C-alpha positions as CSV (number, residue, x, y, z in Angstrom):
1,M,-8.6,-8.0,4.9
2,L,-9.8,-8.0,1.3
3,Y,-12.6,-10.4,2.3
4,R,-13.9,-7.8,4.7
5,V,-13.3,-4.6,2.7
6,G,-13.6,-5.8,-1.0
7,P,-11.3,-4.9,-3.9
8,L,-8.1,-3.0,-3.3
9,T,-6.5,-0.4,-5.6
10,A,-3.1,1.2,-5.1
11,T,-1.8,4.5,-6.4
12,S,1.8,3.6,-5.7
13,A,3.8,1.0,-7.7
14,N,7.4,0.9,-6.7
15,R,9.7,-1.5,-5.0
16,H,11.0,-0.9,-1.4
17,G,13.6,1.8,-1.3
18,E,12.9,3.1,-4.8
19,S,11.2,6.5,-5.6
20,P,7.5,6.3,-6.2
21,S,6.6,5.9,-9.9
22,V,4.8,8.8,-11.4
23,T,4.1,7.2,-14.9
24,V,2.8,3.9,-16.0
25,D,6.0,3.1,-17.8
26,S,8.2,3.7,-14.7
27,A,5.7,1.6,-12.6
28,L,5.8,-1.3,-15.0
29,R,9.6,-1.2,-15.1
30,S,9.8,-1.4,-11.3
31,L,7.4,-4.3,-10.9
32,L,8.5,-8.0,-11.1
33,G,5.4,-9.2,-12.9
34,S,2.5,-7.9,-15.0
35,P,-0.4,-6.5,-13.0
36,D,-3.9,-7.6,-13.9
37,L,-5.0,-4.0,-14.5
38,V,-3.3,-0.7,-14.8
39,L,-5.2,2.6,-14.8
40,D,-3.3,5.3,-16.6
41,S,-4.2,8.9,-15.8
42,G,-1.0,10.4,-17.1
43,E,2.0,11.7,-15.2
44,L,1.2,12.0,-11.5
45,A,2.2,15.0,-9.4
46,G,3.7,12.8,-6.7
47,G,3.6,13.6,-3.0
48,Q,4.0,12.0,0.3
49,V,4.3,8.2,0.2
50,S,1.6,6.1,1.9
51,T,1.8,4.7,5.4
52,M,2.5,1.0,5.3
53,I,1.8,-1.5,8.2
54,D,2.5,-5.2,8.5
55,L,-0.5,-7.2,9.5
56,S,1.1,-10.6,8.8
57,S,1.3,-11.5,12.6
58,D,-0.5,-10.7,15.8
59,E,1.9,-7.8,16.3
60,V,1.0,-4.8,14.0
61,R,4.1,-3.0,12.9
62,E,4.6,0.2,10.9
63,I,6.9,-0.5,8.0
64,R,6.9,2.9,6.4
65,P,5.7,6.2,8.0
66,G,3.4,8.3,6.0
67,P,0.4,10.7,6.4
68,V,-1.5,8.3,8.7
69,V,-0.3,8.5,12.3
70,W,-1.1,5.4,14.3
71,D,-2.1,6.1,17.9
72,E,-3.3,2.6,18.5
73,P,-2.1,0.4,15.7
74,F,-2.6,-2.8,17.6
75,E,-6.3,-2.1,18.0
76,L,-6.6,-1.6,14.3
77,G,-4.8,-5.0,13.8
78,K,-7.3,-6.8,16.1
79,W,-10.2,-5.2,14.2
80,V,-8.8,-6.1,10.8
81,L,-7.7,-9.6,11.7
82,H,-10.8,-10.6,13.8
83,E,-12.6,-13.6,12.2
84,G,-16.3,-13.1,13.0
């Protein structure tokens, strides 16, 4: 996917089942390793967590519901996973 879309950033840095981190300090405590880059814009207001989908197999599966509603998630998966 990154090959097709380019660099990826994420605003959420928390482990599964934990509350989203709203400061850099809390994000770094919840991560196992050190990220290559951290952008710190102060304490975040928080909000709804992001939609997460699993694209590791041919069957696209929603892992965590969020603001994006998937009407045809399998079609998205075929588009993302298609190799030229």
